[in-house]
Every structure is written in structure tokens, then in C-alpha cells.
TIKOL-826849 format. One line per 3 residues: number of its first residue (from 1); for each residue x, y, z of N, C-alpha, C. Coordinates in pm, whole numbers, plus 50000, padded with zeros to 5 digits. Atoms other than C-alpha are relative to their C-alpha. Layout:
residues N
NUM = X:Y:Z:X:Y:Z:X:Y:Z  ...;
end
This chain:
residues 332
1 = 50018:50117:50028:86291:13757:42375:49836:49985:50064  50129:49998:50017:85987:13801:42592:49918:50047:49961  50115:49959:50044:85823:13992:42401:49946:49919:49875;
4 = 50012:50048:50086:85896:13776:42105:49916:49865:50038  50120:50162:49981:85720:13435:42313:49914:50115:50056  50148:49951:49996:85456:13699:42349:49907:50015:49914;
7 = 50105:50008:50109:85353:13747:42069:50020:49883:49943  49996:50152:50005:85401:13372:41960:49895:49917:50074  50132:50048:49901:85136:13325:42257:49906:50031:49934;
10 = 50096:49920:50056:84931:13592:42097:49960:49900:49834  49995:50071:50177:84980:13482:41708:49980:49878:49962  49972:50078:50038:85016:13130:41709:49839:49965:50035;
13 = 50201:50039:49971:84632:13027:41864:49915:50046:49936  50079:49926:50068:84491:13254:41654:50015:49962:49869  49922:50069:50083:84718:13090:41401:49912:49855:49983;
16 = 49983:50137:50036:84603:12783:41432:49833:49994:50045  50093:49930:50034:84228:12867:41488:49958:50047:49861  50003:49941:50191:84233:13011:41135:49968:49861:49925;
19 = 49949:50126:50110:84387:12670:41012:49872:49915:49991  50089:50115:49979:84118:12457:41130:49862:49925:49866  50131:49950:50092:83831:12542:40839:50108:49943:49832;
22 = 49911:50053:50107:84151:12513:40583:50051:49842:50035  49933:50107:49992:84303:12196:40726:49899:49892:49983  50094:50135:50021:83957:11995:40717:49937:50012:49815;
25 = 50026:50022:50136:83907:12174:40361:50084:49916:49902  49856:50049:50079:84251:12049:40229:49970:49846:50001  50014:50116:50063:84217:11728:40323:49886:49930:49982;
28 = 50113:50034:50102:83882:11653:40217:50015:49957:49799  49965:50052:50116:84017:11729:39879:50088:49927:49934  49909:50057:50015:84325:11588:39921:49945:49816:49974;
31 = 50075:50087:50010:84109:11241:39939:49945:49981:49896  50135:49997:50089:83846:11321:39715:50148:49993:49888  49958:50004:50114:84135:11408:39407:50112:49822:50009;
34 = 49900:50098:49987:84361:11087:39515:49929:49871:49944  50054:50066:50090:84081:10910:39351:49982:50057:49815  49996:49944:50096:84123:11125:39024:49849:50071:49964;
37 = 50146:49915:50019:83795:11358:39116:50050:50134:50050  49946:49854:49947:83887:11688:39098:49878:50089:50028  50123:49917:49922:83606:11891:39310:50029:50123:50028;
40 = 50025:49846:49946:83613:12222:39301:49847:50074:50039  50085:49970:49905:83295:12224:39494:49995:50035:50129  49995:50029:49951:83437:12208:39751:49964:50140:50121;
43 = 50036:49877:49973:83360:12587:39886:49856:49970:50074  50132:50027:49938:83003:12505:39845:49955:49886:50088  50004:50164:49892:83049:12173:40061:50023:50058:50115;
46 = 49918:49962:49833:83227:12342:40349:49846:50118:50026  50098:49912:49968:82929:12626:40305:49832:49908:50004  50091:50103:49983:82649:12337:40301:50031:49921:50142;
49 = 50006:50052:49822:82805:12174:40599:49992:50097:50149  50002:49941:49938:82824:12465:40777:49864:50022:50075  50119:49987:49984:82439:12543:40770:49944:49885:50031;
52 = 50118:50102:49934:82320:12210:40833:50054:49929:50131  50007:49951:49928:82508:12237:41130:49922:50079:50098  50078:49904:49933:82358:12566:41248:49880:49916:49993;
55 = 50194:50053:49964:81981:12388:41143:49988:49965:50085  49944:50137:49882:82062:12094:41386:50006:50119:50114  49944:49947:49859:82214:12351:41675:49860:50065:50036;
58 = 50128:49867:49961:81889:12630:41622:49917:49926:50012  50115:50026:50001:81641:12396:41607:50002:49879:50126  49946:50061:49920:81816:12188:41895:49962:50094:50128;
61 = 49987:49930:49929:81869:12497:42102:49809:50092:50045  50092:49957:49966:81531:12591:42041:49849:49933:50030  50085:50054:49975:81295:12315:42104:49952:49983:50144;
64 = 50073:50038:49862:81255:12351:42465:50063:49885:50096  49963:50096:49933:81411:12068:42573:50129:50008:50060  49872:49999:49930:81693:12025:42825:50067:49999:49964;
67 = 49887:49969:50065:82003:12140:42733:50120:49949:50084  49832:50080:49979:82296:11896:42688:50105:50001:49943  49895:49941:50073:82591:11945:42628:50077:49942:49890;
70 = 49924:50154:50088:82720:11640:42468:49906:50005:49885  50079:50011:50150:82382:11615:42233:50008:50139:49940  49952:49912:50110:82454:11969:42122:50082:50080:49929;
73 = 49873:49999:50099:82772:11872:41991:49974:49884:49877  49987:50065:50074:82676:11579:41839:49880:49987:49890  50156:49976:50061:82346:11712:41700:50068:50074:49863;
76 = 49989:50005:50126:82506:11936:41466:50112:49960:49924  49891:50069:50043:82803:11728:41400:49947:49890:49894  50075:50155:50143:82546:11439:41238:49951:50097:49879;
79 = 50092:49933:50117:82366:11722:41035:50119:50035:49901  49875:49935:50125:82707:11910:40869:50030:49864:49936  50011:50076:50086:82775:11556:40812:49975:49904:49896;
82 = 50142:50081:50006:82446:11414:40699:50024:50085:49801  49996:49891:50106:82470:11751:40461:50099:50022:49925  49882:49982:50080:82826:11769:40349:49966:49853:49941;
85 = 49960:50183:50049:82778:11348:40213:49845:50048:49874  50125:49948:50136:82469:11451:40038:50102:50083:49855  49916:49977:50142:82679:11705:39831:50074:49917:49900;
88 = 49902:50063:50061:82936:11478:39786:49940:49871:49910  50052:50081:50147:82727:11219:39630:49915:50046:49885  50020:49898:50163:82558:11479:39363:50126:49964:49916;
91 = 49874:49974:50104:82894:11514:39274:50036:49881:49926  49996:50121:50122:82950:11169:39206:49910:49892:49930  50101:50078:50112:82656:11073:39040:50020:50106:49822;
94 = 49874:49882:50165:82762:11383:38762:50064:49927:50001  49881:49986:50111:83096:11324:38739:50010:49826:49986  49912:50116:50009:83121:10952:38767:49873:49896:49968;
97 = 50104:50105:50057:82782:10779:38697:49968:50044:49853  49984:49987:50158:82747:11009:38430:50036:50106:49942  49886:49972:50120:83021:11115:38334:50056:50145:49984;
100 = 49975:49899:50055:83002:11480:38330:50071:50081:50033  49849:49968:50002:83313:11739:38299:49984:50067:50173  49995:50012:49880:83410:11760:38649:50067:50177:50079;
103 = 49966:49828:49929:83565:12142:38646:49827:50041:49987  50185:49961:50036:83150:12199:38526:49954:49985:50130  50103:50024:49880:82996:12051:38809:50051:50028:50109;
106 = 49992:49924:49879:83222:12153:39101:50012:50121:49990  50019:49883:50035:83185:12487:38978:49843:50033:50060  50119:49929:50012:82796:12488:38944:50006:49896:50163;
109 = 50052:50000:49878:82800:12282:39284:50070:50097:50114  49983:49890:49959:82973:12563:39433:49909:50123:50043  50083:49868:50006:82745:12844:39320:49859:49931:50101;
112 = 50174:50048:49917:82431:12579:39474:50063:49990:50115  50006:49963:49859:82582:12548:39785:49983:50074:50066  49989:49889:49938:82652:12865:39871:49791:50069:50010;
115 = 50133:50004:49976:82268:12909:39791:49896:49992:50077  50072:50097:49880:82167:12649:39995:49975:50065:50104  49972:49908:49844:82335:12834:40268:49945:50135:50035;
118 = 50037:49898:50040:82210:13164:40195:49824:49985:50046  50148:50016:49988:81864:13035:40157:49987:49997:50115  50014:50106:49867:81840:12816:40442:50035:50158:50150;
121 = 49921:49964:49862:82047:13035:40682:49899:50168:50012  50109:49912:50013:81797:13353:40544:49861:49960:50086  50153:50056:49916:81497:13169:40657:50020:50003:50163;
124 = 50010:49998:49882:81595:13112:40976:50030:50129:50082  50017:49846:49946:81688:13510:41039:49882:49990:50019  50150:49961:50006:81339:13538:40959:49944:49922:50122;
127 = 50046:50105:49906:81237:13279:41217:50031:50056:50137  49940:49932:49826:81421:13495:41519:50001:50116:49999  50071:49878:50047:81284:13800:41373:50124:50051:50061;
130 = 49900:49937:49983:81659:13939:41445:50014:50186:49967  50005:49905:50095:81735:14298:41416:50076:49995:49883  49904:49999:50091:82068:14256:41268:49967:49835:49939;
133 = 50073:50130:50053:82085:13954:41004:50123:49891:50014  49947:50111:49942:82193:13692:41168:49971:49957:50115  50045:50121:49833:82185:13386:41444:50096:50001:50056;
136 = 49890:49971:49850:82358:13356:41757:49921:49885:50068  49972:50117:49954:82408:13016:41897:50090:49992:50089  49870:49990:49844:82577:13097:42220:49985:49894:50086;
139 = 49972:50138:49990:82501:12779:42379:50054:49868:49948  49970:50119:50105:82572:12559:42127:50203:50048:49993  49865:49982:50100:82910:12761:42049:50098:49987:50127;
142 = 49933:50069:49816:82975:12709:42464:50039:49876:49978  49995:50172:50008:82985:12353:42400:50114:49977:49907  49932:49944:50067:83208:12390:42128:50156:50040:49991;
145 = 49896:49965:49958:83448:12620:42253:50128:49943:50120  49851:50062:49851:83600:12385:42553:50119:49968:49951  49881:49969:50018:83910:12392:42631:50090:49922:50070;
148 = 49967:50101:49881:84176:12103:42786:50056:50092:50104  49974:49929:49889:84271:12382:42998:49889:50126:49995  50061:49901:49982:84082:12647:43117:50038:50108:50133;
151 = 49950:49929:49969:84336:12866:43267:49984:50135:50012  50020:49893:50085:84330:13249:43267:50158:50033:49976  49837:49998:50052:84717:13231:43254:50075:49958:49981;
154 = 49934:50124:50012:84841:12950:43115:50118:49994:49970  49837:49968:50109:85224:12906:43028:50001:49976:49867  50057:50057:50090:85315:12870:42750:50003:49931:49935;
157 = 50036:50151:50084:85336:12527:42657:49847:49989:50020  50117:50029:50066:84965:12532:42762:49934:50089:49919  50075:49916:50093:84902:12838:42562:50031:49956:49871;
160 = 49915:50072:50141:85130:12670:42239:49899:49934:49962  50034:50169:50080:85004:12316:42223:49852:49951:50092  50133:50065:49903:84710:12282:42518:49863:50065:49999;
163 = 50083:49907:49993:84487:12555:42452:49912:50078:49893  50079:50015:50142:84258:12433:42143:49885:49959:50085  50108:50057:49951:83919:12345:42148:49993:49827:49931;
166 = 49953:50191:50024:83866:11937:42077:49993:49956:49840  50045:50000:50127:83728:12023:41715:50161:50002:49893  49859:49994:50071:84109:12136:41601:50112:49886:50065;
169 = 49920:50128:49973:84276:11823:41767:49938:49885:49895  50085:50080:50158:84000:11665:41530:50082:49975:49913  49983:50004:50077:84108:11793:41279:50151:49959:49969;
172 = 49908:50007:50074:84453:11768:41259:50029:49847:50070  49975:50134:49955:84441:11381:41396:49892:49951:49840  50049:50008:50080:84212:11342:41111:50062:49959:49849;
175 = 49897:49978:50101:84478:11485:40827:50113:49911:50054  49927:50098:50018:84711:11248:41002:49957:49852:49988  50111:50148:50064:84471:10923:40986:50005:49996:49828;
178 = 50059:49945:50115:84406:11018:40648:50103:49968:49889  49880:50004:50014:84795:11040:40583:50066:49893:49988  49960:50133:50023:84857:10663:40699:49962:49944:49972;
181 = 50125:50098:50074:84569:10550:40502:50052:50019:49881  49986:49987:50144:84683:10665:40163:50177:49950:49968  49849:50109:50008:85056:10522:40227:50039:49907:50078;
184 = 49952:50120:49904:85059:10255:40479:49926:49853:49986  50071:50094:50003:84750:10060:40392:49949:49928:49820  50036:50008:50111:84600:09851:40146:49909:50087:49908;
187 = 50134:49870:50084:84281:10098:40071:50076:50096:49955  49939:49904:50117:84539:10358:40001:50061:49991:49914  49896:50007:50090:84777:10205:39773:49845:49962:49906;
190 = 50109:49977:50081:84380:10145:39588:49963:50069:49961  50114:49874:50018:84244:10443:39591:50127:50059:49894  49908:49944:50073:84622:10537:39428:50003:49965:49943;
193 = 50001:50107:50139:84609:10334:39180:49863:50011:49902  50172:49960:50047:84236:10449:39094:50040:50188:49977  49952:49878:50054:84367:10795:39052:50113:50002:49916;
196 = 49917:50030:50099:84649:10677:38837:49957:49964:49920  49997:50097:50167:84543:10457:38591:49854:49941:50047  50138:50087:50026:84149:10350:38622:50011:49875:49972;
199 = 49972:50142:50095:84218:10116:38372:50051:49902:50042  49944:50122:49857:84456:09910:38580:49923:49953:50045  50086:49998:49894:84324:09958:38871:49842:49874:49964;
202 = 50093:50047:49994:83987:09838:38737:50024:49780:49907  49995:50134:50045:84141:09520:38555:50101:49894:50120  49982:50080:49903:84318:09394:38868:49943:49973:50140;
205 = 50118:50037:49958:83988:09394:39016:49976:50085:50132  50049:49884:49940:83916:09706:39188:49924:50091:49967  50112:49909:50045:83638:09870:39177:49991:50118:50014;
208 = 49957:49811:50005:83670:10234:39066:49925:50097:50082  50108:49911:49911:83334:10334:39135:49957:50013:50112  50083:50002:49846:83288:10226:39483:50163:50101:50102;
211 = 49877:49900:49963:83641:10392:39546:49983:50171:49978  50005:49906:50031:83575:10694:39349:49865:50091:50098  50088:50015:49928:83245:10692:39570:50008:50051:50182;
214 = 49960:50020:49903:83396:10655:39849:50082:50128:50082  49918:49894:49956:83647:10870:39907:49972:50125:49953  50023:49882:50032:83470:11139:39744:49920:50060:50126;
217 = 50082:49962:49889:83179:11127:39984:50075:50018:50124  49872:50014:49932:83443:11085:40256:50061:50144:50040  49929:49919:49907:83639:11372:40195:49903:50127:49966;
220 = 50081:49905:49990:83334:11567:40126:49943:50079:50148  50045:50042:49872:83190:11498:40498:50148:50046:50103  49897:49893:49931:83541:11648:40651:50029:50067:49946;
223 = 50020:49906:50059:83550:11913:40418:49886:50091:50121  50072:49951:49927:83212:12017:40593:49970:50006:50167  49970:49960:49853:83336:11988:40935:50053:50154:50005;
226 = 49927:49870:50004:83552:12237:40840:49883:50183:50025  50118:49879:50020:83235:12446:40750:49925:50012:50129  50070:49952:49898:83057:12411:41049:50072:50023:50160;
229 = 49845:49918:49923:83411:12454:41291:49950:50111:49993  50006:49891:49973:83385:12776:41161:49920:50099:49994  50121:50015:49945:83040:12877:41266:49957:49973:50143;
232 = 50037:50036:49898:83012:12694:41560:50105:50038:50087  49889:49991:49901:83351:12753:41728:50112:50140:49954  49974:49857:50032:83527:13025:41537:49974:50124:50007;
235 = 50096:49889:49953:83259:13294:41498:49895:49970:50111  50049:49991:49884:83132:13206:41831:49843:49986:49985  50133:50059:50040:82812:13026:41712:49890:50158:49906;
238 = 50098:49866:50088:82694:13349:41471:49990:49959:49875  49994:50042:50129:82599:13306:41140:49917:50114:49904  50082:49898:50107:82536:13579:40815:50055:49884:49928;
241 = 50011:50086:50122:82510:13496:40518:50107:50045:49898  49853:49978:50066:82820:13513:40277:50101:50037:50079  49883:49976:49876:83022:13538:40593:50116:49893:49969;
244 = 49873:50111:49978:83258:13245:40524:50116:50024:49916  49910:49937:49984:83431:13448:40272:50092:49850:49911  49957:50075:50112:83699:13284:40055:50075:49854:50057;
247 = 49923:50082:49965:83830:12998:40279:49966:49884:49913  50010:50101:50050:83696:12720:40078:50112:50023:49855  49873:50007:50077:83917:12822:39784:50138:49985:50075;
250 = 49868:49960:49946:84226:12894:39997:49986:49772:50053  49974:50091:49932:84174:12524:40131:50049:49871:49829  49977:50001:50149:84191:12438:39764:50156:49981:49953;
253 = 49809:49977:49990:84550:12566:39713:50060:49913:50121  49983:50124:49895:84580:12369:40035:50101:49932:49937  49993:50130:50057:84606:12094:39817:50098:49997:49880;
256 = 49889:49992:50102:84837:12191:39560:50159:50012:50067  49866:49992:49955:85080:12346:39802:50041:49871:50089  49990:50103:49963:85092:12066:40000:50044:49884:49906;
259 = 50029:50089:50127:85120:11840:39676:49967:49825:50039  50101:50065:49929:84853:11640:39835:50091:49913:50051  49954:50076:49880:85002:11519:40137:49921:50067:50104;
262 = 50063:49969:49887:84760:11508:40419:50096:50011:50127  49899:49965:49876:85032:11525:40667:50071:50152:49990  49954:49819:49977:85208:11830:40571:49853:50117:49955;
265 = 50116:49844:49980:84858:12054:40538:49961:50002:50165  50034:49983:49881:84879:12008:40914:50054:50144:50025  49839:49888:49935:85207:12259:40960:49946:50161:49826;
268 = 50054:49862:50070:85088:12475:40596:49845:50002:50039  50184:49901:49987:84682:12544:40692:50055:50071:50088  49957:49907:49859:84865:12689:41008:50088:50114:49962;
271 = 49898:49922:50074:85123:12863:40774:49926:50121:49982  50067:49930:50052:84839:12971:40580:49923:50100:50065  50064:49970:49900:84631:13050:40886:50045:50162:50070;
274 = 49929:49929:49978:84868:13251:40974:50004:50156:49918  49936:49940:50079:84955:13426:40680:49820:50110:49954  50114:49959:50035:84570:13527:40625:49974:50073:50088;
277 = 50005:49892:49865:84525:13718:40973:50139:50106:50024  49899:49927:49996:84872:13870:40960:50011:50164:50005  50046:49843:49975:84743:14215:40871:49976:50032:50132;
280 = 50016:49919:49840:84638:14236:41197:50122:50039:50079  49841:49968:49894:84966:14222:41353:50078:50104:49983  49919:49946:50077:85132:14412:41130:49921:50159:50039;
283 = 50079:49833:49996:85074:14819:41225:50017:50041:49832  50004:49920:50117:85016:14998:40885:49924:50093:49970  50087:49878:49909:84817:15280:41071:49884:49999:49898;
286 = 50108:50010:50026:84563:15402:40819:50017:49985:49798  49936:50074:50124:84758:15285:40491:49908:49877:49963  50085:50142:50063:84479:15025:40347:50052:49953:49915;
289 = 49922:50017:50159:84680:14976:40023:50078:49878:50061  49856:50131:49960:84960:14796:40244:49875:49907:50098  50058:50123:49965:84696:14586:40460:49930:49937:49844;
292 = 50021:50088:50079:84564:14442:40148:50089:49983:49907  49849:50061:50009:84928:14402:40038:49978:49838:50064  49989:50055:49887:84913:14172:40360:49945:49874:49974;
295 = 50076:50031:50020:84616:14033:40285:50027:49876:49885  50084:50093:50151:84690:13880:39916:50142:49906:50039  49902:50102:50054:85035:13662:40074:49947:49866:50008;
298 = 50102:50123:50024:84794:13329:40075:50042:49989:49898  50061:50044:50158:84725:13345:39720:50159:50043:49939  49849:49951:50094:85092:13510:39627:50098:49882:50081;
301 = 49872:50110:49955:85312:13173:39833:49933:49903:49934  50033:50104:50058:85011:12934:39640:50062:49997:49869  49968:49969:50132:85136:13108:39310:50135:49975:50022;
304 = 49841:50010:49977:85512:13108:39383:50022:49789:50027  49975:50148:49973:85444:12736:39496:49986:49916:49883  50049:50034:50110:85254:12617:39203:50082:50017:49899;
307 = 49871:49956:50126:85556:12766:38974:50113:49901:50013  49895:50105:49911:85783:12563:39230:49991:49876:49913  50050:50122:50055:85612:12229:39154:49968:49973:49847;
310 = 50016:50063:50139:85578:12274:38781:50121:49977:49943  49841:50004:50127:85939:12334:38670:50073:49862:50116  49866:50096:50010:86063:12054:38891:49859:49858:49966;
313 = 50067:50120:50059:85913:11733:38705:50028:49867:50108  49951:50182:49888:85941:11455:39024:49872:49967:49975  50133:50057:49967:85673:11210:38999:49930:50022:50090;
316 = 50065:49993:49865:85582:11226:39350:49942:50196:50049  50058:49837:49943:85528:11629:39338:49845:50054:49891  50124:49954:50095:85263:11574:39040:49845:49955:50023;
319 = 50056:50054:50003:84917:11551:39048:49941:49832:49969  50042:50169:50059:84710:11176:39023:50002:50032:49781  50007:49990:50126:84753:11107:38640:49878:50017:49928;
322 = 50134:50011:50029:84366:11086:38598:49930:50076:50074  50091:49854:49955:84258:11403:38763:49907:50052:49961  50090:49906:50072:83998:11555:38622:49887:49920:49933;
325 = 50045:50035:50157:83903:11291:38345:49937:49900:50119  50077:50094:49966:83632:11056:38372:50002:49879:49979  49959:50109:50019:83634:10708:38368:49927:49909:49855;
328 = 50116:50135:50064:83456:10459:38090:50092:49888:49987  49928:50150:49989:83553:10165:38131:49978:49924:49872  50056:50096:50132:83387:10030:37758:50161:50046:49915;
331 = 49863:50010:50049:83771:10176:37662:50088:49926:50060  49847:50090:49909:83963:09970:37899:50067:49909:49859;
end
């Protein structure tokens, strides 16, 4: 029993820490898709959110000004929100105003976002003249890694529920609030109406364009925070180009896994985070093939859920009816 508890005290906190970027990305994409916009640019938006936060933190740390922890937290967050907001705004302009194909636009945004991140990341690396191709923002990371408790030997309750950074609790709170807004408020009702049938919503006096813009831009900002968290918190403030991995795509997969429910994305992201790092905790020796099989688990689970959801023809398990379709008001 003690061995199992010890395992969970080690494994669960790491799974939760790994889950935060997935949770932010999934919550942002759920909010976006509820308006009928299919934004496959989430990986690129998370990348831009990450590099925007890094740029803000980098220049503050190297400005020569007195280092104030509160300011060191606020500046990267504001920069991340601004960068990801501009990416969401660009997506909306192309797909809502110009009515470009949403799939193509999203994929182009992902490529563009990764390129932007690598360009500015590489530029910052040349400024510090580092021996390794990375940037280290230790002071800012220390501010982001402040925890509710600082005990060297926390009890099981503290280790499992209280031993996380403030961004972890913020991500969970954002997901719960988004779920409440979507299901229990007039704004959420209007947003879901826009996603299901924009023509009917438009006829009822709901501003379809406004809801699509707001939900997509706010969703992009939430996703961008996930990218910033990954670098400044999870990776201890270390930025390296192409170091974000496939977390943006896993976040999109979580949207399907949770059946477009932000509240469910909390536990689902922890599950995916655990599956993502499971290969570290399961001994495989030198057999790399087995380790790669364990790394496939998050994607395998997604495929299974997609098949199950497709077989169950329940209305509540289906995506918004107008998802991925441009709205032409002239055809109303």
C-alpha cells in the first residue's frame, strides 16, 4: 500500500504538470469550436504564446531594472496573451471576414506560428551568445514555480493536491469557468446557437461575426497561456527551437476525447499527461521498441474514443453542426 501511495505521490504531480499545456489548448479550442470555427492552428498559436512570453521575460530580465517577482509574472503573461490574441485575430479575419477554408487556414497558421517562434527564438539565442542553442530565464521561471506549500517532505494530501504552481490552478479554474459559461449563461447559449446554426442565430438577432471573433480570440489567448506555461514553468524557463513537441495536436485530440466539454478536459488532460510520461515510469530496459509503444498510448486512446463517439449517434456527443463551415449571410 505504501509503495502504491509513494508511486502516486511521484507520478500524479508530474502528470498534472504535463497536463497544463494540454488543458489550456483544449479549453481554448473547445471555446473556438463551439462558435463553429475549427482552428487547427492551435499548435502554432501555443508556440507564439510561448515565444511572446519568453520575449517579454527576456527583455525584462536583461533590462537592468530592479527585478520584481510580480512584474516578472505579469509581463510574460501580458505578452503571451497579446501574441496569441493577434494569431486568433488573424485566423478570424481570414476565415470569418474573408471566408477562407478553415482547415487550410488553421494548418497554415500552425506552420506560420512555429516559424515565428523559431525565428524570434533563434534571434534571442544569438543575443545571449550561448554555447548551446537555448535561452535560460531562471529568475522568471522561479517566480512562475512558486507553490502553495514549500515543505521538503509534504504529506500525501499536500503532495497530491496542493503542491502545484499557480498556473496549474489557473488553468483548471479557466476550464471550469468556460464550462459554466457555455452551459449556464445566456452568452454560452448564444455561442452554442452560432455554432449549431448561424443562420437561425442571425435571424434571432445574435451577432454571428462578433461571437465568432470573440470566442476564437479568447480561445487563442487561453491556448497561448498553455505554451507560455510549458516554457517558463514546466521547462524551468529554458527555450529551445522546436522544443514544444506535439502538445498542440494532443490538445486538439483532447477536444474530441472530452466531447467538447471544458469541465471534462480537466481530468482528461491529466490522463493524457500521465499517458505522455508513462514510459518514464515503466521499466523497459534497453528495449526502445516497447518504450515507443508506450509513447503511442495518448494517440491510441484518442483513436478509440473517436471510433466509439462515431458509433454512438447521440446528439450531445456530436460536434457543432456548422463546425468548419463558413457562414454566408447572403444565403440566409
